N, CA, C and O atoms as a GROMACS GRO file, in nm:
protein
  588
    1MET      N    1  -2.097  -0.732  -0.949
    1MET     CA    2  -2.098  -0.607  -0.875
    1MET      C    3  -2.025  -0.497  -0.952
    1MET      O    4  -2.073  -0.384  -0.959
    2ALA      N    5  -1.911  -0.530  -1.010
    2ALA     CA    6  -1.834  -0.430  -1.085
    2ALA      C    7  -1.915  -0.375  -1.202
    2ALA      O    8  -1.909  -0.256  -1.231
    3ASP      N    9  -1.991  -0.462  -1.267
    3ASP     CA   10  -2.075  -0.418  -1.379
    3ASP      C   11  -2.176  -0.314  -1.334
    3ASP      O   12  -2.200  -0.214  -1.403
    4LYS      N   13  -2.237  -0.338  -1.218
    4LYS     CA   14  -2.336  -0.244  -1.166
    4LYS      C   15  -2.275  -0.108  -1.136
    4LYS      O   16  -2.342  -0.005  -1.144
    5LEU      N   17  -2.147  -0.108  -1.101
    5LEU     CA   18  -2.077   0.017  -1.071
    5LEU      C   19  -2.008   0.076  -1.194
    5LEU      O   20  -1.937   0.176  -1.185
    6HIS      N   21  -2.029   0.012  -1.310
    6HIS     CA   22  -1.970   0.055  -1.437
    6HIS      C   23  -1.817   0.052  -1.433
    6HIS      O   24  -1.751   0.139  -1.490
    7ILE      N   25  -1.762  -0.048  -1.364
    7ILE     CA   26  -1.617  -0.068  -1.359
    7ILE      C   27  -1.582  -0.171  -1.464
    7ILE      O   28  -1.628  -0.285  -1.459
    8VAL      N   29  -1.499  -0.131  -1.558
    8VAL     CA   30  -1.462  -0.220  -1.667
    8VAL      C   31  -1.310  -0.240  -1.666
    8VAL      O   32  -1.234  -0.143  -1.668
    9GLN      N   33  -1.267  -0.364  -1.662
    9GLN     CA   34  -1.125  -0.399  -1.668
    9GLN      C   35  -1.110  -0.522  -1.756
    9GLN      O   36  -1.200  -0.606  -1.762
   10ASP      N   37  -0.996  -0.530  -1.823
   10ASP     CA   38  -0.968  -0.649  -1.904
   10ASP      C   39  -0.932  -0.768  -1.817
   10ASP      O   40  -0.965  -0.882  -1.849
   11ARG      N   41  -0.864  -0.741  -1.706
   11ARG     CA   42  -0.817  -0.848  -1.618
   11ARG      C   43  -0.847  -0.813  -1.473
   11ARG      O   44  -0.847  -0.696  -1.434
   12TRP      N   45  -0.873  -0.918  -1.394
   12TRP     CA   46  -0.899  -0.901  -1.252
   12TRP      C   47  -0.801  -0.986  -1.172
   12TRP      O   48  -0.773  -1.101  -1.208
   13GLY      N   49  -0.750  -0.929  -1.067
   13GLY     CA   50  -0.657  -1.002  -0.983
   13GLY      C   51  -0.641  -0.933  -0.850
   13GLY      O   52  -0.719  -0.845  -0.814
   14GLY      N   53  -0.540  -0.974  -0.778
   14GLY     CA   54  -0.518  -0.913  -0.648
   14GLY      C   55  -0.388  -0.957  -0.586
   14GLY      O   56  -0.305  -1.024  -0.647
   15ARG      N   57  -0.374  -0.915  -0.460
   15ARG     CA   58  -0.256  -0.948  -0.382
   15ARG      C   59  -0.302  -0.987  -0.244
   15ARG      O   60  -0.390  -0.923  -0.186
   16GLN      N   61  -0.245  -1.091  -0.192
   16GLN     CA   62  -0.276  -1.139  -0.058
   16GLN      C   63  -0.164  -1.096   0.036
   16GLN      O   64  -0.048  -1.096  -0.004
   17HIS      N   65  -0.196  -1.058   0.158
   17HIS     CA   66  -0.092  -1.029   0.256
   17HIS      C   67  -0.004  -1.152   0.270
   17HIS      O   68  -0.054  -1.264   0.275
   18TYR      N   69   0.127  -1.132   0.276
   18TYR     CA   70   0.218  -1.245   0.274
   18TYR      C   71   0.198  -1.341   0.391
   18TYR      O   72   0.230  -1.459   0.380
   19LEU      N   73   0.144  -1.293   0.503
   19LEU     CA   74   0.118  -1.382   0.616
   19LEU      C   75  -0.007  -1.467   0.596
   19LEU      O   76  -0.027  -1.566   0.666
   20ARG      N   77  -0.091  -1.428   0.501
   20ARG     CA   78  -0.215  -1.500   0.476
   20ARG      C   79  -0.210  -1.583   0.347
   20ARG      O   80  -0.300  -1.662   0.320
   21TRP      N   81  -0.104  -1.565   0.269
   21TRP     CA   82  -0.089  -1.641   0.145
   21TRP      C   83  -0.043  -1.782   0.179
   21TRP      O   84   0.052  -1.800   0.256
   22GLU      N   85  -0.110  -1.881   0.121
   22GLU     CA   86  -0.073  -2.020   0.147
   22GLU      C   87  -0.072  -2.099   0.016
   22GLU      O   88  -0.169  -2.098  -0.060
   23ASN      N   89   0.040  -2.165  -0.009
   23ASN     CA   90   0.053  -2.248  -0.128
   23ASN      C   91   0.005  -2.389  -0.094
   23ASN      O   92   0.049  -2.443   0.008
   24PRO      N   93  -0.081  -2.450  -0.172
   24PRO     CA   94  -0.142  -2.405  -0.297
   24PRO      C   95  -0.282  -2.346  -0.279
   24PRO      O   96  -0.348  -2.315  -0.378
   25VAL      N   97  -0.327  -2.330  -0.154
   25VAL     CA   98  -0.465  -2.293  -0.127
   25VAL      C   99  -0.506  -2.160  -0.190
   25VAL      O  100  -0.609  -2.151  -0.256
   26THR      N  101  -0.424  -2.056  -0.168
   26THR     CA  102  -0.460  -1.924  -0.219
   26THR      C  103  -0.476  -1.926  -0.371
   26THR      O  104  -0.574  -1.874  -0.424
   27TRP      N  105  -0.380  -1.986  -0.440
   27TRP     CA  106  -0.389  -1.993  -0.587
   27TRP      C  107  -0.510  -2.072  -0.632
   27TRP      O  108  -0.575  -2.035  -0.730
   28GLN      N  109  -0.542  -2.182  -0.563
   28GLN     CA  110  -0.658  -2.264  -0.599
   28GLN      C  111  -0.786  -2.182  -0.589
   28GLN      O  112  -0.868  -2.182  -0.681
   29ILE      N  113  -0.802  -2.113  -0.478
   29ILE     CA  114  -0.924  -2.033  -0.457
   29ILE      C  115  -0.934  -1.923  -0.560
   29ILE      O  116  -1.041  -1.902  -0.617
   30TRP      N  117  -0.826  -1.852  -0.583
   30TRP     CA  118  -0.828  -1.740  -0.676
   30TRP      C  119  -0.858  -1.788  -0.818
   30TRP      O  120  -0.928  -1.720  -0.893
   31ASP      N  121  -0.806  -1.903  -0.853
   31ASP     CA  122  -0.833  -1.960  -0.984
   31ASP      C  123  -0.981  -2.000  -0.995
   31ASP      O  124  -1.046  -1.974  -1.096
   32GLU      N  125  -1.033  -2.063  -0.891
   32GLU     CA  126  -1.173  -2.108  -0.890
   32GLU      C  127  -1.272  -1.993  -0.902
   32GLU      O  128  -1.377  -2.008  -0.964
   33VAL      N  129  -1.240  -1.878  -0.842
   33VAL     CA  130  -1.333  -1.765  -0.848
   33VAL      C  131  -1.314  -1.681  -0.975
   33VAL      O  132  -1.384  -1.582  -0.995
   34GLY      N  133  -1.219  -1.722  -1.060
   34GLY     CA  134  -1.204  -1.657  -1.190
   34GLY      C  135  -1.108  -1.540  -1.198
   34GLY      O  136  -1.109  -1.466  -1.296
   35LEU      N  137  -1.026  -1.521  -1.095
   35LEU     CA  138  -0.927  -1.413  -1.105
   35LEU      C  139  -0.823  -1.449  -1.211
   35LEU      O  140  -0.793  -1.566  -1.234
   36ASP      N  141  -0.769  -1.347  -1.275
   36ASP     CA  142  -0.671  -1.367  -1.382
   36ASP      C  143  -0.528  -1.374  -1.329
   36ASP      O  144  -0.445  -1.445  -1.385
   37TYR      N  145  -0.500  -1.300  -1.222
   37TYR     CA  146  -0.361  -1.296  -1.173
   37TYR      C  147  -0.355  -1.276  -1.023
   37TYR      O  148  -0.450  -1.230  -0.959
   38ASP      N  149  -0.241  -1.312  -0.969
   38ASP     CA  150  -0.204  -1.288  -0.830
   38ASP      C  151  -0.075  -1.206  -0.834
   38ASP      O  152   0.010  -1.230  -0.920
   39ALA      N  153  -0.061  -1.112  -0.743
   39ALA     CA  154   0.061  -1.030  -0.738
   39ALA      C  155   0.117  -1.028  -0.596
   39ALA      O  156   0.152  -0.922  -0.544
   40THR      N  157   0.126  -1.146  -0.536
   40THR     CA  158   0.165  -1.157  -0.396
   40THR      C  159   0.312  -1.188  -0.376
   40THR      O  160   0.373  -1.134  -0.284
   41LEU      N  161   0.368  -1.273  -0.459
   41LEU     CA  162   0.497  -1.334  -0.425
   41LEU      C  163   0.616  -1.239  -0.436
   41LEU      O  164   0.661  -1.203  -0.545
   42GLY      N  165   0.663  -1.201  -0.320
   42GLY     CA  166   0.782  -1.119  -0.304
   42GLY      C  167   0.837  -1.147  -0.165
   42GLY      O  168   0.772  -1.215  -0.085
   43PHE      N  169   0.954  -1.096  -0.138
   43PHE     CA  170   1.012  -1.112  -0.004
   43PHE      C  171   0.960  -1.002   0.087
   43PHE      O  172   0.942  -0.888   0.044
   44ALA      N  173   0.937  -1.035   0.214
   44ALA     CA  174   0.901  -0.932   0.312
   44ALA      C  175   1.026  -0.862   0.365
   44ALA      O  176   1.023  -0.743   0.395
   45ASP      N  177   1.135  -0.937   0.375
   45ASP     CA  178   1.254  -0.882   0.440
   45ASP      C  179   1.360  -0.827   0.345
   45ASP      O  180   1.458  -0.767   0.390
   46HIS      N  181   1.342  -0.848   0.216
   46HIS     CA  182   1.440  -0.799   0.119
   46HIS      C  183   1.372  -0.783  -0.017
   46HIS      O  184   1.287  -0.864  -0.054
   47VAL      N  185   1.409  -0.680  -0.091
   47VAL     CA  186   1.353  -0.661  -0.225
   47VAL      C  187   1.418  -0.759  -0.322
   47VAL      O  188   1.526  -0.812  -0.294
   48GLY      N  189   1.354  -0.782  -0.434
   48GLY     CA  190   1.417  -0.865  -0.536
   48GLY      C  191   1.330  -0.974  -0.593
   48GLY      O  192   1.207  -0.968  -0.591
   49PHE      N  193   1.398  -1.075  -0.644
   49PHE     CA  194   1.337  -1.176  -0.730
   49PHE      C  195   1.304  -1.305  -0.656
   49PHE      O  196   1.373  -1.406  -0.676
   50ARG      N  197   1.202  -1.305  -0.573
   50ARG     CA  198   1.163  -1.425  -0.500
   50ARG      C  199   1.126  -1.538  -0.596
   50ARG      O  200   1.153  -1.655  -0.568
   51CYS      N  201   1.065  -1.503  -0.707
   51CYS     CA  202   1.022  -1.604  -0.805
   51CYS      C  203   1.130  -1.634  -0.909
   51CYS      O  204   1.111  -1.718  -0.996
   52GLY      N  205   1.243  -1.564  -0.899
   52GLY     CA  206   1.352  -1.586  -0.994
   52GLY      C  207   1.330  -1.518  -1.127
   52GLY      O  208   1.406  -1.539  -1.221
   53THR      N  209   1.226  -1.436  -1.137
   53THR     CA  210   1.194  -1.368  -1.262
   53THR      C  211   1.115  -1.241  -1.234
   53THR      O  212   1.056  -1.225  -1.127
   54CYS      N  213   1.114  -1.152  -1.331
   54CYS     CA  214   1.030  -1.032  -1.324
   54CYS      C  215   0.921  -1.039  -1.431
   54CYS      O  216   0.855  -0.940  -1.461
   55ARG      N  217   0.905  -1.158  -1.487
   55ARG     CA  218   0.805  -1.177  -1.592
   55ARG      C  219   0.689  -1.260  -1.538
   55ARG      O  220   0.707  -1.354  -1.461
   56GLU      N  221   0.571  -1.222  -1.581
   56GLU     CA  222   0.450  -1.295  -1.543
   56GLU      C  223   0.462  -1.440  -1.586
   56GLU      O  224   0.516  -1.470  -1.693
   57PHE      N  225   0.410  -1.532  -1.503
   57PHE     CA  226   0.418  -1.673  -1.539
   57PHE      C  227   0.293  -1.748  -1.494
   57PHE      O  228   0.223  -1.705  -1.402
   58PRO      N  229   0.265  -1.862  -1.561
   58PRO     CA  230   0.149  -1.943  -1.522
   58PRO      C  231   0.173  -2.012  -1.389
   58PRO      O  232   0.286  -2.049  -1.356
   59VAL      N  233   0.066  -2.029  -1.314
   59VAL     CA  234   0.072  -2.091  -1.182
   59VAL      C  235   0.042  -2.240  -1.194
   59VAL      O  236  -0.038  -2.282  -1.277
   60PHE      N  237   0.109  -2.318  -1.110
   60PHE     CA  238   0.089  -2.462  -1.108
   60PHE      C  239   0.040  -2.503  -0.970
   60PHE      O  240   0.098  -2.464  -0.869
   61ASP      N  241  -0.065  -2.582  -0.966
   61ASP     CA  242  -0.120  -2.633  -0.842
   61ASP      C  243  -0.043  -2.758  -0.802
   61ASP      O  244  -0.061  -2.864  -0.862
   62LEU      N  245   0.042  -2.746  -0.702
   62LEU     CA  246   0.128  -2.858  -0.660
   62LEU      C  247   0.048  -2.974  -0.602
   62LEU      O  248   0.084  -3.090  -0.621
   63LYS      N  249  -0.060  -2.944  -0.532
   63LYS     CA  250  -0.140  -3.048  -0.469
   63LYS      C  251  -0.218  -3.129  -0.573
   63LYS      O  252  -0.216  -3.252  -0.571
   64ALA      N  253  -0.285  -3.060  -0.664
   64ALA     CA  254  -0.366  -3.128  -0.767
   64ALA      C  255  -0.280  -3.168  -0.888
   64ALA      O  256  -0.326  -3.241  -0.976
   65ARG      N  257  -0.157  -3.120  -0.890
   65ARG     CA  258  -0.062  -3.152  -0.998
   65ARG      C  259  -0.118  -3.114  -1.136
   65ARG      O  260  -0.123  -3.195  -1.228
   66ARG      N  261  -0.161  -2.987  -1.144
   66ARG     CA  262  -0.215  -2.939  -1.272
   66ARG      C  263  -0.190  -2.789  -1.287
   66ARG      O  264  -0.177  -2.716  -1.190
   67ALA      N  265  -0.183  -2.748  -1.411
   67ALA     CA  266  -0.167  -2.605  -1.440
   67ALA      C  267  -0.299  -2.533  -1.413
   67ALA      O  268  -0.406  -2.586  -1.442
   68LEU      N  269  -0.290  -2.414  -1.358
   68LEU     CA  270  -0.408  -2.331  -1.337
   68LEU      C  271  -0.414  -2.223  -1.444
   68LEU      O  272  -0.314  -2.194  -1.510
   69ARG      N  273  -0.531  -2.166  -1.460
   69ARG     CA  274  -0.546  -2.054  -1.553
   69ARG      C  275  -0.482  -1.927  -1.496
   69ARG      O  276  -0.438  -1.840  -1.571
   70LEU      N  277  -0.476  -1.919  -1.364
   70LEU     CA  278  -0.420  -1.804  -1.292
   70LEU      C  279  -0.273  -1.782  -1.328
   70LEU      O  280  -0.198  -1.877  -1.353
   71ARG      N  281  -0.233  -1.655  -1.329
   71ARG     CA  282  -0.093  -1.620  -1.356
   71ARG      C  283  -0.039  -1.540  -1.238
   71ARG      O  284  -0.114  -1.472  -1.169
   72GLU      N  285   0.092  -1.549  -1.216
   72GLU     CA  286   0.157  -1.476  -1.108
   72GLU      C  287   0.236  -1.359  -1.167
   72GLU      O  288   0.311  -1.375  -1.262
   73ILE      N  289   0.216  -1.241  -1.108
   73ILE     CA  290   0.297  -1.124  -1.140
   73ILE      C  291   0.387  -1.102  -1.019
   73ILE      O  292   0.340  -1.055  -0.916
   74PRO      N  293   0.515  -1.135  -1.029
   74PRO     CA  294   0.603  -1.128  -0.912
   74PRO      C  295   0.615  -0.987  -0.854
   74PRO      O  296   0.624  -0.889  -0.927
   75LEU      N  297   0.613  -0.980  -0.723
   75LEU     CA  298   0.630  -0.854  -0.651
   75LEU      C  299   0.779  -0.826  -0.634
   75LEU      O  300   0.851  -0.907  -0.575
   76MET      N  301   0.824  -0.715  -0.684
   76MET     CA  302   0.966  -0.678  -0.675
   76MET      C  303   0.999  -0.602  -0.547
   76MET      O  304   1.101  -0.628  -0.483
   77VAL      N  305   0.913  -0.507  -0.510
   77VAL     CA  306   0.944  -0.417  -0.398
   77VAL      C  307   0.818  -0.384  -0.318
   77VAL      O  308   0.712  -0.358  -0.375
   78MET      N  309   0.833  -0.386  -0.185
   78MET     CA  310   0.730  -0.338  -0.095
   78MET      C  311   0.790  -0.224  -0.012
   78MET      O  312   0.905  -0.233   0.031
   79ASP      N  313   0.714  -0.120   0.009
   79ASP     CA  314   0.762  -0.003   0.083
   79ASP      C  315   0.820  -0.039   0.220
   79ASP      O  316   0.928   0.007   0.255
   80ALA      N  317   0.748  -0.121   0.296
   80ALA     CA  318   0.793  -0.157   0.430
   80ALA      C  319   0.927  -0.231   0.426
   80ALA      O  320   1.010  -0.215   0.515
   81THR      N  321   0.946  -0.312   0.324
   81THR     CA  322   1.071  -0.387   0.309
   81THR      C  323   1.189  -0.292   0.302
   81THR      O  324   1.292  -0.314   0.366
   82LEU      N  325   1.175  -0.188   0.226
   82LEU     CA  326   1.282  -0.090   0.208
   82LEU      C  327   1.305  -0.005   0.332
   82LEU      O  328   1.420   0.017   0.372
   83LEU      N  329   1.199   0.042   0.393
   83LEU     CA  330   1.209   0.152   0.489
   83LEU      C  331   1.204   0.112   0.636
   83LEU      O  332   1.262   0.182   0.720
   84GLU      N  333   1.138   0.004   0.668
   84GLU     CA  334   1.124  -0.032   0.810
   84GLU      C  335   1.254  -0.093   0.865
   84GLU      O  336   1.320  -0.172   0.798
   85ASP      N  337   1.287  -0.056   0.988
   85ASP     CA  338   1.409  -0.103   1.053
   85ASP      C  339   1.412  -0.255   1.068
   85ASP      O  340   1.520  -0.315   1.063
   86ARG      N  341   1.298  -0.318   1.086
   86ARG     CA  342   1.296  -0.463   1.104
   86ARG      C  343   1.329  -0.537   0.975
   86ARG      O  344   1.355  -0.658   0.978
   87TYR      N  345   1.328  -0.466   0.863
   87TYR     CA  346   1.365  -0.526   0.735
   87TYR      C  347   1.496  -0.463   0.686
   87TYR      O  348   1.599  -0.481   0.752
   88MET      N  349   1.495  -0.391   0.575
   88MET     CA  350   1.619  -0.334   0.522
   88MET      C  351   1.657  -0.202   0.589
   88MET      O  352   1.775  -0.170   0.596
   89GLY      N  353   1.560  -0.126   0.637
   89GLY     CA  354   1.586  -0.003   0.710
   89GLY      C  355   1.666   0.101   0.633
   89GLY      O  356   1.756   0.164   0.689
   90LEU      N  357   1.635   0.120   0.505
   90LEU     CA  358   1.711   0.212   0.421
   90LEU      C  359   1.665   0.356   0.438
   90LEU      O  360   1.550   0.382   0.475
   91LYS      N  361   1.755   0.448   0.411
   91LYS     CA  362   1.720   0.590   0.401
   91LYS      C  363   1.652   0.610   0.265
   91LYS      O  364   1.671   0.528   0.175
   92PRO      N  365   1.574   0.716   0.249
   92PRO     CA  366   1.502   0.738   0.123
   92PRO      C  367   1.592   0.733  -0.002
   92PRO      O  368   1.554   0.676  -0.104
   93GLU      N  369   1.712   0.794   0.007
   93GLU     CA  370   1.802   0.794  -0.110
   93GLU      C  371   1.847   0.652  -0.144
   93GLU      O  372   1.857   0.616  -0.261
   94GLN      N  373   1.873   0.572  -0.041
   94GLN     CA  374   1.915   0.434  -0.062
   94GLN      C  375   1.800   0.351  -0.119
   94GLN      O  376   1.821   0.265  -0.205
   95ALA      N  377   1.680   0.377  -0.072
   95ALA     CA  378   1.562   0.306  -0.122
   95ALA      C  379   1.542   0.336  -0.269
   95ALA      O  380   1.513   0.246  -0.348
   96LEU      N  381   1.557   0.462  -0.306
   96LEU     CA  382   1.541   0.501  -0.446
   96LEU      C  383   1.648   0.434  -0.533
   96LEU      O  384   1.620   0.391  -0.645
   97GLU      N  385   1.770   0.424  -0.482
   97GLU     CA  386   1.877   0.355  -0.556
   97GLU      C  387   1.842   0.208  -0.579
   97GLU      O  388   1.863   0.156  -0.689
   98GLN      N  389   1.790   0.141  -0.478
   98GLN     CA  390   1.750   0.001  -0.491
   98GLN      C  391   1.640  -0.016  -0.596
   98GLN      O  392   1.645  -0.107  -0.678
   99ILE      N  393   1.543   0.074  -0.592
   99ILE     CA  394   1.433   0.067  -0.687
   99ILE      C  395   1.482   0.092  -0.828
   99ILE      O  396   1.441   0.023  -0.921
  100GLU      N  397   1.570   0.189  -0.844
  100GLU     CA  398   1.624   0.218  -0.977
  100GLU      C  399   1.700   0.097  -1.031
  100GLU      O  400   1.687   0.062  -1.148
  101LYS      N  401   1.779   0.034  -0.946
  101LYS     CA  402   1.856  -0.084  -0.987
  101LYS      C  403   1.762  -0.196  -1.032
  101LYS      O  404   1.781  -0.254  -1.139
  102LEU      N  405   1.661  -0.227  -0.951
  102LEU     CA  406   1.568  -0.335  -0.985
  102LEU      C  407   1.484  -0.301  -1.108
  102LEU      O  408   1.458  -0.387  -1.192
  103SER      N  409   1.443  -0.177  -1.117
  103SER     CA  410   1.365  -0.133  -1.233
  103SER      C  411   1.447  -0.146  -1.361
  103SER      O  412   1.394  -0.186  -1.465
  104ASN      N  413   1.575  -0.112  -1.355
  104ASN     CA  414   1.664  -0.126  -1.470
  104ASN      C  415   1.675  -0.273  -1.513
  104ASN      O  416   1.671  -0.304  -1.632
  105ILE      N  417   1.690  -0.362  -1.416
  105ILE     CA  418   1.701  -0.505  -1.446
  105ILE      C  419   1.572  -0.554  -1.512
  105ILE      O  420   1.575  -0.624  -1.613
  106CYS      N  421   1.459  -0.516  -1.455
  106CYS     CA  422   1.330  -0.557  -1.513
  106CYS      C  423   1.316  -0.505  -1.655
  106CYS      O  424   1.269  -0.577  -1.743
  107HIS      N  425   1.358  -0.383  -1.678
  107HIS     CA  426   1.352  -0.324  -1.812
  107HIS      C  427   1.440  -0.402  -1.910
  107HIS      O  428   1.398  -0.429  -2.022
  108CYS      N  429   1.560  -0.437  -1.868
  108CYS     CA  430   1.653  -0.510  -1.955
  108CYS      C  431   1.598  -0.645  -1.998
  108CYS      O  432   1.628  -0.693  -2.108
  109PHE      N  433   1.517  -0.707  -1.913
  109PHE     CA  434   1.464  -0.839  -1.943
  109PHE      C  435   1.317  -0.836  -1.985
  109PHE      O  436   1.248  -0.938  -1.984
  110CYS      N  437   1.271  -0.716  -2.023
  110CYS     CA  438   1.132  -0.698  -2.069
  110CYS      C  439   1.032  -0.751  -1.967
  110CYS      O  440   0.929  -0.809  -2.004
  111GLY      N  441   1.062  -0.732  -1.840
  111GLY     CA  442   0.974  -0.778  -1.734
  111GLY      C  443   0.892  -0.665  -1.676
  111GLY      O  444   0.897  -0.551  -1.723
  112SER      N  445   0.818  -0.698  -1.574
  112SER     CA  446   0.735  -0.600  -1.504
  112SER      C  447   0.801  -0.564  -1.371
  112SER      O  448   0.855  -0.651  -1.302
  113PHE      N  449   0.795  -0.438  -1.338
  113PHE     CA  450   0.841  -0.393  -1.207
  113PHE      C  451   0.717  -0.373  -1.122
  113PHE      O  452   0.646  -0.274  -1.140
  114SER      N  453   0.690  -0.465  -1.032
  114SER     CA  454   0.570  -0.461  -0.948
  114SER      C  455   0.605  -0.401  -0.814
  114SER      O  456   0.694  -0.450  -0.743
  115LEU      N  457   0.536  -0.293  -0.778
  115LEU     CA  458   0.562  -0.218  -0.657
  115LEU      C  459   0.439  -0.218  -0.567
  115LEU      O  460   0.328  -0.191  -0.614
  116LEU      N  461   0.458  -0.249  -0.440
  116LEU     CA  462   0.351  -0.240  -0.341
  116LEU      C  463   0.385  -0.124  -0.248
  116LEU      O  464   0.483  -0.128  -0.174
  117TRP      N  465   0.302  -0.020  -0.255
  117TRP     CA  466   0.323   0.098  -0.171
  117TRP      C  467   0.194   0.125  -0.095
  117TRP      O  468   0.093   0.164  -0.154
  118HIS      N  469   0.197   0.104   0.036
  118HIS     CA  470   0.078   0.121   0.118
  118HIS      C  471   0.043   0.269   0.134
  118HIS      O  472   0.131   0.354   0.136
  119ASN      N  473  -0.086   0.298   0.146
  119ASN     CA  474  -0.128   0.437   0.164
  119ASN      C  475  -0.075   0.495   0.295
  119ASN      O  476  -0.062   0.617   0.308
  120THR      N  477  -0.045   0.409   0.392
  120THR     CA  478   0.012   0.457   0.518
  120THR      C  479   0.156   0.505   0.501
  120THR      O  480   0.213   0.566   0.591
  121SER      N  481   0.215   0.476   0.385
  121SER     CA  482   0.350   0.524   0.355
  121SER      C  483   0.346   0.649   0.269
  121SER      O  484   0.443   0.682   0.200
  122LEU      N  485   0.234   0.720   0.273
  122LEU     CA  486   0.220   0.846   0.200
  122LEU      C  487   0.175   0.960   0.293
  122LEU      O  488   0.126   1.063   0.246
  123VAL      N  489   0.192   0.940   0.421
  123VAL     CA  490   0.142   1.036   0.519
  123VAL      C  491   0.234   1.158   0.530
  123VAL      O  492   0.188   1.272   0.526
  124GLN      N  493   0.363   1.133   0.544
  124GLN     CA  494   0.458   1.242   0.563
  124GLN      C  495   0.508   1.294   0.428
  124GLN      O  496   0.508   1.222   0.328
  125ALA      N  497   0.550   1.420   0.427
  125ALA     CA  498   0.594   1.484   0.303
  125ALA      C  499   0.711   1.408   0.238
  125ALA      O  500   0.713   1.392   0.116
  126TRP      N  501   0.807   1.361   0.317
  126TRP     CA  502   0.922   1.290   0.260
  126TRP      C  503   0.878   1.159   0.195
  126TRP      O  504   0.937   1.116   0.095
  127GLN      N  505   0.774   1.095   0.252
  127GLN     CA  506   0.724   0.970   0.193
  127GLN      C  507   0.659   0.996   0.057
  127GLN      O  508   0.681   0.922  -0.039
  128ARG      N  509   0.580   1.102   0.049
  128ARG     CA  510   0.516   1.138  -0.078
  128ARG      C  511   0.622   1.177  -0.182
  128ARG      O  512   0.610   1.142  -0.300
  129GLY      N  513   0.726   1.249  -0.138
  129GLY     CA  514   0.834   1.287  -0.228
  129GLY      C  515   0.908   1.166  -0.281
  129GLY      O  516   0.939   1.158  -0.400
  130LEU      N  517   0.936   1.072  -0.193
  130LEU     CA  518   1.002   0.948  -0.235
  130LEU      C  519   0.916   0.873  -0.335
  130LEU      O  520   0.966   0.826  -0.438
  131TYR      N  521   0.788   0.861  -0.307
  131TYR     CA  522   0.697   0.790  -0.397
  131TYR      C  523   0.693   0.855  -0.535
  131TYR      O  524   0.696   0.786  -0.637
  132LEU      N  525   0.687   0.986  -0.539
  132LEU     CA  526   0.686   1.056  -0.669
  132LEU      C  527   0.816   1.032  -0.744
  132LEU      O  528   0.815   1.014  -0.866
  133ASN      N  529   0.929   1.032  -0.674
  133ASN     CA  530   1.058   1.004  -0.738
  133ASN      C  531   1.063   0.860  -0.790
  133ASN      O  532   1.121   0.833  -0.896
  134ILE      N  533   1.004   0.768  -0.716
  134ILE     CA  534   0.998   0.628  -0.761
  134ILE      C  535   0.919   0.619  -0.891
  134ILE      O  536   0.960   0.552  -0.985
  135LEU      N  537   0.805   0.686  -0.895
  135LEU     CA  538   0.722   0.684  -1.016
  135LEU      C  539   0.798   0.739  -1.137
  135LEU      O  540   0.785   0.688  -1.248
  136LYS      N  541   0.877   0.843  -1.114
  136LYS     CA  542   0.959   0.900  -1.224
  136LYS      C  543   1.061   0.798  -1.273
  136LYS      O  544   1.078   0.782  -1.394
  137VAL      N  545   1.129   0.732  -1.182
  137VAL     CA  546   1.231   0.632  -1.218
  137VAL      C  547   1.168   0.517  -1.296
  137VAL      O  548   1.219   0.478  -1.401
  138VAL      N  549   1.059   0.464  -1.245
  138VAL     CA  550   0.994   0.350  -1.309
  138VAL      C  551   0.936   0.390  -1.444
  138VAL      O  552   0.946   0.313  -1.540
  139ALA      N  553   0.876   0.508  -1.453
  139ALA     CA  554   0.821   0.555  -1.581
  139ALA      C  555   0.933   0.572  -1.683
  139ALA      O  556   0.915   0.538  -1.800
  140TRP      N  557   1.046   0.625  -1.641
  140TRP     CA  558   1.160   0.644  -1.732
  140TRP      C  559   1.207   0.509  -1.785
  140TRP      O  560   1.237   0.497  -1.904
  141ASN      N  561   1.214   0.410  -1.699
  141ASN     CA  562   1.261   0.278  -1.741
  141ASN      C  563   1.162   0.205  -1.830
  141ASN      O  564   1.200   0.110  -1.899
  142ASN      N  565   1.036   0.247  -1.830
  142ASN     CA  566   0.936   0.181  -1.913
  142ASN      C  567   0.915   0.252  -2.047
  142ASN      O  568   0.825   0.217  -2.123
  143ARG      N  569   0.997   0.349  -2.076
  143ARG     CA  570   0.984   0.421  -2.202
  143ARG      C  571   1.026   0.330  -2.318
  143ARG      O  572   1.126   0.258  -2.309
  144GLU      N  573   0.954   0.336  -2.422
  144GLU     CA  574   0.989   0.268  -2.548
  144GLU      C  575   1.051   0.132  -2.529
  144GLU      O  576   1.152   0.100  -2.591
  145GLN      N  577   0.991   0.051  -2.445
  145GLN     CA  578   1.043  -0.084  -2.424
  145GLN      C  579   0.995  -0.174  -2.538
  145GLN      O  580   0.875  -0.193  -2.556
  146VAL      N  581   1.090  -0.227  -2.612
  146VAL     CA  582   1.058  -0.315  -2.723
  146VAL      C  583   1.108  -0.455  -2.687
  146VAL      O  584   1.228  -0.478  -2.672
  147CYS      N  585   1.015  -0.546  -2.672
  147CYS     CA  586   1.053  -0.682  -2.632
  147CYS      C  587   1.005  -0.784  -2.735
  147CYS      O  588   1.027  -0.904  -2.718
   0.00000   0.00000   0.00000
């Protein structure tokens, strides 16, 4: 289908909603259909290193006891985690500080800073402003990274 629409990418992958992700089923299916990566694994209630790393890693099928071709790109931050009261409930300035801190750590270890920002978190002007500031911070941290 992508070919018909003239969409060209080197790699294909996705992210599953954390309530629908199931180990090892999700990884098995995604590997079988030929996806290159998954970017699901992060905490819903707190930002940070759920996988213990900010670097992409190969996935292992625990049930079949074999390595898969699929790779995991750990999720560092989700907008709802930072801003919603049921999770961290941070103010925009505090959220930006958390992102800057995590982005700096990822940069120091030549890792990836994976951000999930829902389009519903871009409705109000302050949300769009925060998002633009996040992009500036992350772009600054990705400058001239030599690993």
